[in-house]
C-alpha positions as CSV (number, residue, x, y, z in Angstrom):
1,M,-14.5,-51.5,19.1
2,H,-13.8,-51.2,23.1
3,K,-10.5,-50.6,22.5
4,R,-10.7,-47.8,19.8
5,N,-12.8,-45.8,22.6
6,F,-10.0,-45.9,24.6
7,Q,-7.5,-45.1,22.6
8,K,-9.2,-42.1,21.4
9,P,-9.3,-39.8,24.1
10,R,-6.0,-40.7,25.7
11,L,-4.9,-39.1,22.1
12,Q,-6.7,-36.4,22.7
13,A,-5.2,-35.4,25.8
14,K,-2.4,-35.9,24.3
15,K,-2.5,-33.5,21.9
16,R,-3.3,-31.1,24.1
17,A,-0.8,-32.0,26.0
18,N,1.6,-30.4,23.4
19,K,0.1,-28.1,21.5
20,D,2.1,-25.9,22.3
21,K,5.7,-27.2,21.7
22,P,7.1,-27.1,18.8
23,S,6.4,-29.2,16.5
24,A,9.4,-31.9,15.6
25,H,8.7,-32.0,12.3
26,I,11.3,-29.2,10.3
27,E,10.5,-29.4,6.6
28,H,12.5,-27.1,4.5
29,N,12.2,-26.4,1.1
30,C,15.4,-25.9,-1.6
31,T,16.8,-25.2,-4.5
32,A,19.6,-23.3,-6.3
33,S,21.7,-22.0,-8.1
34,I,24.7,-23.4,-9.7
35,G,27.6,-21.1,-11.3
36,L,30.4,-22.9,-13.3
37,T,33.5,-21.9,-15.5
38,L,36.0,-24.0,-17.0
39,F,39.4,-23.4,-17.5
40,F,42.4,-25.4,-18.8
41,A,45.9,-25.8,-16.8
42,Q,46.9,-21.9,-15.9
43,D,45.6,-19.3,-17.6
44,N,43.7,-17.4,-15.5
45,T,44.2,-16.9,-11.8
46,I,42.0,-18.3,-9.1
47,D,40.8,-15.0,-8.8
48,E,39.2,-14.5,-12.6
49,L,38.0,-18.6,-12.1
50,L,35.6,-17.2,-8.8
51,K,34.7,-14.5,-10.6
52,Q,33.4,-16.6,-13.1
53,A,31.8,-18.7,-11.6
54,D,29.7,-16.0,-9.3
55,R,28.7,-14.2,-13.1
56,A,28.1,-17.4,-14.1
57,M,25.8,-18.9,-10.9
58,Y,23.8,-15.2,-10.8
59,Q,23.0,-15.4,-14.8
60,A,21.9,-19.0,-13.7
61,K,20.0,-17.1,-10.7
62,Q,17.9,-14.3,-13.5
63,N,16.7,-17.0,-15.5
64,G,14.7,-18.6,-13.2
65,R,16.5,-20.2,-10.2
66,N,17.4,-24.4,-9.8
67,S,19.8,-23.8,-12.3
68,V,22.9,-24.8,-13.4
69,R,24.6,-22.3,-15.7
70,C,28.4,-22.5,-18.0
71,Y,30.3,-18.6,-17.9
72,R,31.5,-20.2,-21.1
73,N,28.2,-20.3,-22.3
74,I,27.3,-17.2,-20.6
75,E,30.4,-15.3,-22.6
76,Q,29.7,-17.5,-26.2
77,A,25.8,-15.3,-25.4
78,I,26.4,-12.1,-25.3
């Protein structure tokens, strides 16, 4: 019990000394919206594939974020 009483003031002094210092612990939450496109051989150019994947990504964002959408599925739904 004597040990606890001795440590408590030291911990309080340490907290006061570090009060103005930024915390080393940083919490960050991240979600992902992913757009996919399927391609076979050389059906499309790279630019067209990127446009398709981009379109699918924005569809994923519109549907609540943190999801995956495939370009083929978007075209079938339209």
